[in-house]
Every structure is written in C-alpha cells, then in structure tokens.
VONU-53108 format. One record per residue: z, x, y of N, C-alpha, C in turn; residue in three letters; residue number from 1. Coordinates in steps of 0.1 Angstrom, whole numbers. Each point is the difference from the previous one (the first is absolute). Layout:
# VONU-53108
    npz    npx    npy   capz   capx   capy    cpz    cpx    cpy   aa    i
      Z      X      Y      Z      X      Y      Z      X      Y  ALA  NUM
...
# end
This chain:
# VONU-53108
    npz    npx    npy   capz   capx   capy    cpz    cpx    cpy   aa    i
    732    912   1053     -7      7    -11      9     -1    -13  MET    1
     -7     -4    -11      8     -1    -12      5     13     -6  SER    2
     12      0     -5      6     12     -5      4     -3    -15  LYS    3
      2     11     -7      5     -2    -14     15      4      0  THR    4
      8    -10     -5     14      1     -1      4      2    -15  PHE    5
      9      9     -2      7      1    -13     15     -4      2  LEU    6
      4    -11     -6     14     -4      2      7     -1    -14  ILE    7
     11      7     -1      7     -1    -13     10    -12      1  THR    8
      1     -7    -12     10    -11     -1     -4    -12      8  GLY    9
    -11     -7     -4     -6    -11      7      3    -13     -7  VAL   10
      8      0    -10      2    -13     -8      8    -10      8  SER   11
      9      5      9      8     -9      8      6      7     12  SER   12
      8     -7      8      7      7     11     -9      5     11  GLY   13
      5     11      6     -7      6     11    -13      6     -4  LEU   14
     -1      6    -12    -13      5     -5    -10    -11      0  GLY   15
      3    -12     -4     -9    -11     -1     -3     -4     15  ARG   16
      9      0      8     -2     -4     14     -9     10      7  ALA   17
      2     13     -2     -9     10      6    -14     -2     -5  PHE   18
     -2     -2    -13    -13     -2     -6     -7    -12      6  ALA   19
      7    -11      1     -6    -13      5     -4      2     14  LYS   20
      7      7      8     -3      1     14    -12     10      1  GLU   21
     -1     10     -8    -11      9      1    -13     -7     -5  ALA   22
      1     -8    -10    -11     -8     -5     -5    -10     10  LEU   23
     10     -6      7     -4    -10     10     -7      7     12  ALA   24
      3     13      2     -7      7     11    -14      6     -4  ALA   25
     -4     -3    -13    -13      4     -5      0     13     -7  GLY   26
     11      6     -3      0     13     -7     -1     -1    -15  HIS   27
     -3     11     -7      1      0    -14     13      5     -4  LEU   28
      6     -6    -10     14      3     -5      0      2    -15  VAL   29
      4     13     -4      3      2    -14     15      0      0  ALA   30
      6     -9     -9     14     -2     -1      5      2    -14  GLY   31
     11      7     -1      5      3    -13     11    -10     -4  THR   32
      0     -3    -13     10     -9     -6      4      6    -13  VAL   33
     11     -6     -6      5      6    -12     -3     -8    -13  ARG   34
     -5    -12      2     -4     -9    -12    -14     -4      1  LYS   35
     -6     -1    -12    -15     -3     -1     -3    -14      6  GLN   36
      9    -10     -2     -3    -13      5      1     -1     15  ASP   37
      5     10      7      1      0     14    -13      4      7  GLN   38
     -9      6     -7    -12      5      5     -9    -12      5  ILE   39
     -2     -9     -8     -9    -12      3      6     -8     12  ALA   40
     13     -1      0      7     -7     11     -2      7     13  ASP   41
      1     13      0     -2      7     12    -15      0      5  PHE   42
     -9      2     -9    -14      0      3     -5    -14      5  GLU   43
      7    -10     -4     -4    -14      5      2     -2     15  ALA   44
      8      9      6      3     -1     14    -13      2      8  LEU   45
     -9      9     -5    -13      2      8     -9      6    -11  ALA   46
     -7     -8     -8     -9      5    -10    -10      9      6  PRO   47
     -2     12     -6    -10     10      4      6     10     10  GLY   48
     11     -4      6      7     10     10     14      4     -4  ARG   49
      6     -8     -9     13      4     -6     -2      5    -14  ALA   50
      5     12     -3     -1      6    -13     14      3     -5  THR   51
      4     -6    -12     13      3     -5     -1     11    -11  GLY   52
     10      8      0      1     12     -9     14      1     -6  LEU   53
      0      2    -13     13      3     -6      5     14      3  LEU   54
     13      1      3      6     13      4     15     -1     -2  LEU   55
      5     11     -6     14      3      0      2     12      9  GLU   56
      6     -1     12      0     10     10      7     13     -5  VAL   57
      9     -2    -10      7     12     -5     -9      9     -9  THR   58
    -12     -4     -3     -9      8     -8    -10      7      9  ASP   59
      3     13      3     -7      7     10    -15      1     -3  ASP   60
     -3      2    -13    -15      1     -4     -7    -13      2  ALA   61
      8    -11     -3     -6    -14      2     -3     -2     15  ALA   62
      9      4      9     -2     -2     14    -13      8      4  VAL   63
     -2     12     -4    -12      7      3    -12     -7     -5  SER   64
      0     -5    -12    -11     -7     -6     -4    -13      8  ARG   65
     10     -7      5     -2    -12      8     -7      4     13  VAL   66
      4     10      6     -6      4     13    -15      5     -3  VAL   67
     -2      7    -11    -13      4     -3     -9    -12     -3  GLU   68
      5    -10     -7     -7    -12     -3     -4     -7     13  HIS   69
      9     -1      9     -2     -7     13    -11      7      7  VAL   70
      1     13      1    -10      8      8    -14      0     -6  GLU   71
      0     -1    -13    -13      0     -7     -7    -14      0  ALA   72
      9    -10     -1     -6    -14     -1      0     -8     12  GLY   73
      9      2      9      2     -8     12     -3      7     13  ILE   74
      6     12      1     -3      8     12     12      9      3  GLY   75
     -2     10      9     11      9      4     11     -8      6  ALA   76
     12      3     -4     12     -7      5      2      4     15  VAL   77
     -1    -10      8      3      1     14     14     -1      3  ASP   78
      7    -10     -7     14     -3      3      7     -1    -14  VAL   79
     11      8     -1      9     -1    -11     12     -6      5  LEU   80
      5    -11     -7     13     -6      2      8      1    -12  ILE   81
      9     10      0      8      2    -12     12     -9      1  SER   82
     -1    -12     -6     10    -10      1      8     -2    -12  ASN   83
     -5      3    -12      8     -2    -13     14      6      1  ALA   84
      9     -8     -4     14      5      0     10    -11     -3  GLY   85
     12      4     -2     11    -10     -2     13      5      5  TYR   86
     10     -8     -1     14      4      5     10      0    -11  GLY   87
      9      9      0     12      0     -8     12     -3      9  VAL   88
      8    -10     -4     12     -3      8     12      3     -8  GLU   89
      9      7      5     12      4     -6      7     11      7  GLY   90
     13      2     -2      7     11      6     -4     13     -7  THR   91
      2     11      7     -4     13     -6      7      3    -13  VAL   92
     13     -3     -1      8      4    -12     -4     -9    -11  GLU   93
     -3    -13      2     -3     -9    -11    -14      1     -5  GLU   94
     -9      6      8    -14      1     -3     -3     13     -9  SER   95
     -8     -1    -10     -3     11     -9    -10     10      6  SER   96
      1     12     -6    -10     10      4    -14     -4     -4  MET   97
     -2     -7    -12    -13     -5     -4     -5    -10     10  ASP   98
      8     -8      6     -4    -10     11     -5      8     12  GLU   99
      7     11      3     -4      8     12    -14      6     -3  LEU  100
     -2      6    -12    -12      6     -4    -12    -10      1  ARG  101
      2    -11     -6    -10    -11      0     -4     -4     14  ARG  102
     11     -1      8     -3     -4     14     -9     10      7  GLN  103
      3     13     -2     -9     10      6    -13      1     -6  PHE  104
     -1     -2    -14    -13      0     -7    -10     -9      7  ASP  105
      5    -13      2     -9    -10      6     -2      2     15  VAL  106
     11      0      7     -1     -1     15     -5     13      6  ASN  107
      4     12     -5     -3     12      6    -12      7     -7  VAL  108
      2      3    -13    -11      7     -7    -12     -8     -1  TYR  109
      1    -13     -2    -12     -9      0     -7      0     13  GLY  110
      7      0     11     -6      1     13     -7     13      2  THR  111
      7     11     -3     -7     13      2    -12      2     -9  VAL  112
      0     -5    -12    -11      1     -9    -12     -7      6  ALA  113
      2    -12      6    -11     -7      7     -5      7     12  ALA  114
      9      5      8     -4      8     12     -8     12     -4  VAL  115
      5      8    -10     -8     12     -4    -13     -3     -5  LYS  116
     -2    -12     -7    -13     -4     -6    -10     -3     10  ALA  117
      4     -6     12    -10     -4     10     -3     11     10  VAL  118
      9     10      1     -2     10     10    -12      9     -1  LEU  119
     -5      4    -11    -12      9     -1    -12     -7      7  PRO  120
     -2    -13     -3    -12     -6      6      2     -2     15  SER  121
     12     -4      4      3     -2     14     -2     13      8  MET  122
      4     11     -6     -1     13      6    -15      4      2  ARG  123
     -8     -3    -11    -14      3      1     -7     -8     11  ARG  124
      4    -13      1     -6     -9     10      6      1     14  ARG  125
     11      7      1      8      2     12      3    -14      6  ARG  126
      5     -9     -8      4    -13      4      8     -7    -11  THR  127
      8    -10      4      8     -7     -9     13     -4      5  GLY  128
      7    -10     -6     13     -4      5      9     -2    -13  HIS  129
     11      7      0      9     -2    -12     13     -7      6  ILE  130
      3    -11     -7     11     -8      3     10      0    -11  VAL  131
     12      4      3     11      0    -10     10    -11      3  THR  132
      4     -8    -10      9    -11      3     14      4     -3  VAL  133
      8      0     11     13      5     -1     10    -12      3  SER  134
     11      3      6     10    -11      2     10      5     11  SER  135
      6    -10      6     11      3     10     10      9     -7  MET  136
      2     -2    -13     10      8     -7     -4     15     -1  ALA  137
    -13      3      3     -4     13      0      2      7     13  GLY  138
      4     -7     11      3      5     13     14     -1      4  LEU  139
      8     -8     -7     14     -2      2      7     -3    -13  THR  140
     11      6     -2      7     -2    -13      6    -14     -1  ALA  141
     -2     -7    -11      6    -13     -2      8      0    -13  LEU  142
     12     -5      0      8      0    -12     -6     -9    -11  PRO  143
      1      4    -12     -4     -8    -11    -15      3     -5  GLY  144
     -7      7      8    -14      3     -4     -3     15      2  VAL  145
     10      8     -3     -1     15      2    -13      6     -7  ALA  146
     -2     -4    -12    -11      6     -8    -14     -5      7  PHE  147
      0    -12      3    -12     -5      6     -2      6     14  TYR  148
     10      1      8     -1      6     13     -4     15     -1  GLY  149
      6      7    -10     -3     14     -2    -15      2     -3  ALA  150
     -6     -9     -8    -14      1     -3     -8     -3     12  SER  151
      4     -9      8     -8     -3     12      2     10     11  LYS  152
     11      6      1      2     12      9     -9     11     -4  SER  153
     -2      2    -13     -9     10     -5    -15     -3      5  ALA  154
     -3    -13     -2    -14     -4      4     -2      2     15  VAL  155
     11     -3      8     -1      2     15     -2     15      3  GLU  156
      7      8     -7     -1     15      3    -13      5     -4  ALA  157
     -5     -4    -12    -13      5     -4    -11     -5      9  ILE  158
      1    -12      4    -11     -6      9      1      8     14  ALA  159
     12      3      5      1      7     12     -6     14     -1  GLY  160
      3      7    -11     -6     14     -1    -15     -1     -2  SER  161
     -4     -9     -9    -15     -2     -3     -8     -3     13  LEU  162
      6     -8      9     -7     -4     12     -3     13      8  ALA  163
      9      9      1     -2     12      7    -10     10     -6  GLN  164
     -1     -1    -14     -8      9     -7    -15     -4      1  GLU  165
     -3    -13      1    -13     -5     -1     -6     -6     13  VAL  166
      8      0     11     -5     -5     13    -13      7      4  ALA  167
     -1     13     -1    -11      7      5    -13     -3     -9  HIS  168
      2     -7    -11    -11     -3     -9     -5    -14      2  LEU  169
      6     -7     10     -5    -13      4      7    -11     -9  GLY  170
     10      3     -7      7     -9     -9     13     -5      6  ILE  171
      2    -13      0     12     -6      6     10     -3    -12  HIS  172
     13      1      3     10     -4     -9     10     -9      7  VAL  173
      3    -11     -6     10     -9      5     10     -5    -11  THR  174
     13      1      3     10     -4     -9      6    -13      6  SER  175
      0    -11     -8      6    -13      4     14     -1     -4  LEU  176
      9      0      9     14     -3     -3      3    -15      2  ALA  177
      0     -7    -12      0    -14      0     15     -6      0  LEU  178
      1    -11      7     13     -7     -2     -1     -9    -12  GLY  179
      8    -11      1      0    -10    -12    -11    -10      3  ALA  180
    -10      0     -9    -11     -9      1      1    -11    -12  PHE  181
     -6    -11      2      1    -11     -9     -9      2    -12  ARG  182
      4      9     -9     -7      4    -12     10     -1    -12  THR  183
     -5      5    -11      9      0    -12      9     13     -1  ASP  184
     -1      8     10      7     13      0     15     -1     -4  TRP  185
      7    -10      7     14     -2     -2      3     -9    -11  ALA  186
    -11     -5     -7      2    -10    -11     -3      7    -13  GLY  187
    -11     -5     -6     -4      4    -14     -4     15      0  ARG  188
     -5      5     11     -4     14      0     11     10      1  SER  189
     12     -4      3     11     10      2      7      2    -13  MET  190
      4     13     -2      8      4    -11     15      0      5  THR  191
      8     -9     -5     14     -1      4      9      7    -10  ARG  192
      7     10      4      8      8     -9     13     -9     -4  VAL  193
      4     -1    -13     12     -7     -3     12      6      6  PRO  194
      9     -9      4     13      4      6      9      5    -11  ARG  195
      7     11      3      9      6    -10     13      5      5  THR  196
      1      2     14     12      6      6      5     -9     10  ILE  197
     12     -6     -2      6    -10      9      3      5     14  PRO  198
      2     14      1      3      5     13    -11     -2     10  ASP  199
    -12     -3     -4    -11     -3     10     -2    -15      3  TYR  200
      8     -8     -7     -2    -15      2      0     -4     15  ASP  201
     10      5      7      1     -5     14    -11      4      9  SER  202
     -6     12     -3    -11      5      8    -13     -6     -5  VAL  203
     -3      1    -13    -13     -3     -5     -3    -14     -3  PHE  204
     10     -8     -5     -3    -14     -4     -5     -8     12  ASP  205
      5      1     12     -6     -7     11    -15      4      3  PRO  206
     -3     13     -2    -13      5      2    -10     -7    -10  ILE  207
      4      0    -12     -9     -5    -10     -1    -15      1  ARG  208
     11     -7      3     -1    -15      2     -8     -3     12  ALA  209
      1      8     11     -8     -3     12    -15      2     -2  GLY  210
     -3     10     -7    -14      3     -3     -6    -11     -9  ARG  211
      7     -4    -10     -5    -11     -8     -1    -13      7  GLN  212
      9     -3     10     -1    -12      8    -12      0      9  ALA  213
     -4     12      5    -11      1      9    -14      0     -7  LYS  214
      0      2    -13    -12      0     -8     -8    -12      2  ASP  215
    -12      1      5     -8    -12      4      1     -5     14  GLY  216
     10      5      7      3     -4     14     -1     12     10  ASN  217
     -6     11     -5      0     12      9     -8     -3     13  GLN  218
      4      7     10     -6     -3     13    -15      6      1  VAL  219
     -3      9     -8    -13      7      1    -11     -8     -7  GLY  220
    -12     -2      7    -11     -7     -5    -11     10     -5  ASP  221
     -3      0    -13     -9     10     -5    -14     -1      7  PRO  222
     -5    -12      3    -13     -1      6      0      7     14  ALA  223
     11     -2      7      1      6     13      0     16     -1  ARG  224
      8      4    -10      0     15     -3    -14      5     -3  ALA  225
     -7     -7     -7    -14      4     -4     -9      1     12  ALA  226
      1    -10      9     -8      0     12      5     11      9  ARG  227
     13      3      1      4     12      8     -6     13     -6  ALA  228
      0      1    -13     -6     12     -6    -14      2      4  LEU  229
     -8    -11     -1    -14      1      3     -2      4     15  LEU  230
      9     -4      9     -1      4     14      3     15      1  ALA  231
      9      5     -8      3     14      0    -12      8     -5  VAL  232
     -6     -5    -10    -12      7     -6    -11      1     10  LEU  233
     -1     -9      9    -11      0     10      4      8     13  ASP  234
     13      5      1      4      7     12     -6     14      1  ALA  235
     -2      4     12     -6     14      2     11     10     -4  GLU  236
     12     -2      3     11      9     -3     11     -8     -7  LYS  237
     -2     -2    -13     10     -8     -8     13      8     -1  PRO  238
     11     -7     -2     13      6     -1      2      6    -14  PRO  239
      8     11     -1      3      6    -13     11     -8     -6  VAL  240
     10     -5      8     11     -9     -6     -1    -13      8  HIS  241
     -1    -11     -7      0    -13      6     10     -9     -7  LEU  242
      9     -6      9     10     -9     -5     -5    -14      1  VAL  243
      1     -8    -11     -5    -14      0     12     -9     -3  LEU  244
      3     -9      9     11     -9     -2     11      2     10  GLY  245
      5    -11      5     11      1     10     13      4     -7  THR  246
      2     -3    -12     12      4     -7      0     15     -2  ASP  247
    -12      5     -4     -2     15     -1      2      7     13  ALA  248
     -5     -5     10      1      6     13     15      1      4  LEU  249
      8    -10     -2     14      0      4      8      9     -8  ASN  250
     -2      0    -13      8      9     -9     -4     14      2  LEU  251
    -13      3      2     -4     14      2      6      6     13  ILE  252
      0     -9     10      5      5     13     15      2     -1  GLU  253
      7     -8     -8     15      2     -2      2     13     -7  GLN  254
     -8      2    -10      1     13     -8     -3     12      8  GLY  255
    -10     -1      9     -3     12      8     12      2     10  GLN  256
      6    -10      5     11      1      9     12      7     -7  GLN  257
      3     -4    -12     10      7     -8     -3     15     -2  ARG  258
    -12      3     -2     -4     14     -2      2      8     13  LEU  259
     -5     -7     11      1      7     13     15      2      4  ASN  260
      9    -10     -3     14      1      2      6     12     -7  ASP  261
     -4      2    -13      5     11     -8     -5     13      6  ASP  262
    -12      1      4     -6     12      6      8      4     13  ILE  263
      2    -10      8      6      2     13     15      5     -2  ALA  264
      7     -7    -10     14      3     -2      2     14     -5  ALA  265
    -10      6     -7      2     13     -7    -10     11      6  TRP  266
     -5     -2     12     -9      9      5      5     14      1  THR  267
     13      1      5      6     14      1      1      7    -13  GLU  268
      4     -7    -10      1      6    -14    -14      4     -5  LEU  269
    -10     -9      2    -14      3     -4     -5     13      6  THR  270
      2      1     14     -5     12      7      8     13     -4  ALA  271
     12     -2     -5      8     12     -3     -5      8    -13  SER  272
     -9     -6     -7     -5      7    -12    -12      9      2  THR  273
     -5      1     12    -11      9      3      5     13      5  SER  274
     -7     11     -3      3     13      6      1     -1     15  TYR  275
      9      7      7      0      0     15    -13      5      5  PRO  276
     -4     -5     12    -13      4      6      0     16      1  ALA  277
    -12      5     -3     -2     14      1      4      8    -12  GLY  278
      5     -6    -10      4      8    -12    -10     -3    -12  THR  279
# end
C-alpha cells in the first residue's frame, strides 16, 4: 500500500537515498531542500510522486507550514524521516559557542520541530512512523566531534522518550544510529573548526586527517541503508534504536563496554549514596 513520506534534506546523501528507495517502492515522497533549483532535480526522480519543497529546518513556523502544505495537497504524513543535519568537527576548546548553538539549531531543534508538526495528525489517525536520523556518535562518545555527538545524543534521548509516549497511540518511533556512509557528510557538508591550540595536535590532527582520507571511501552504502530502513518501516515491531553500519556497531559496542566497566568498578560507591533500607 502506498504511503506518504515527508523527508527533510533530500538534495543529496542519505536523504536522497531514502527518498529514491521510497519512490522505487511506489510511495509518495515530499522532500525538503534548501535551494530553489534543487526542487526540479528532485521531482524528476518520479514525476507526479516526488514533490520538492523549500525549507530551512531552523524556522519553526516554516516547518509547520510545510507539513500543513503536504497534508492539504498530498496527503496525511504516514512516515516522517527527519534527516536534515550536518556535522561540526573540532575539539571542544577550539570550537565556538556559536558553532554549538548552530549545531543544535539544525540537528536537534529542527528535528523536534518536524516531529511536533506531524504528531497531531498521526495522533488523530492513530498511526504513523517517525524516523530520526542520528549517528554512532550519539550512542558513544568520539573525540573531535563532541558538538555533533551531543546533538545526536539529544536526538537519541528525545526519540527514546517519544517512543514511550506515543506507543499506545499506534505511532512508531525509530532513531537511526548511522556509521560512516559514502555521502558528502565528511566532505563539503562538514564544518571544520580552524586549529588554534597546538596542545591538541597529537590527538586531533590524526583524527581530522583520517576522516578526510576516508571521505568518498566510507564502508557504508546509502542505498543499502535505505533498503534497511524500508524493511524496518514494514516490521510489525520496529526498533526504537537501530544501528546501521559495521563500523557503528563496533564503536558503539566498545563504548558500551567502557560504560559497563565504569559502572562495575564503582558500584559500591554508587550504592553508598542511597538512604539505608528502611529509613
């Protein structure tokens, strides 16, 4: 059965891959872009079923207007994929507060604005699937992308809470913790903070050089990620948190082990802060 998708950020990368796979499956896709000339390019993917819409996700009112436009002209949104976002690369001390605010404006507030805009209709219809696009950096701390990871940790937390709030309404929520996929994320789409403090050279320079070297050679295939997502959307009990990519799986498991080790090593001190039983 054909569904109506709203996908933010379809001009390239994973957003484009998600849209192409949904269109190939016969669905209707409203996709948001940031430039006027990107509309025709997107709509050419499937004339009559692909609709391009201009949107800056940091404009809350504009997000609401886009959802209203889709529901009035195309149909109720069955699937939201909040994909629009970008990454900031830099050490915490070298990165500015403005860069942190902008990172959250797009990755967190833009996602929440889209989620809140589709929820009223989904609640009334007692159906729908909300997909937030996160990162392995949202489930395990990675050096050099603290601001990006923090924004994606927020997305993971919001998705986890939302899933529990709306499950009884027939609405599913899935957050995708993505590894490194062969897109422009680590290339032209990334904001790289200028280096200013030599003390971080030995730690951060290899990280930046390694990421630049991998740009265009990442292990993750966007088309395969898109097919995996469509399989999740068809599942009777879709996951709330889904890891995509072998690199993501390995790094997240390592991060979880570090957390478990810390918890185990300090269990006695942790327990000592509660009132004694019976008091």
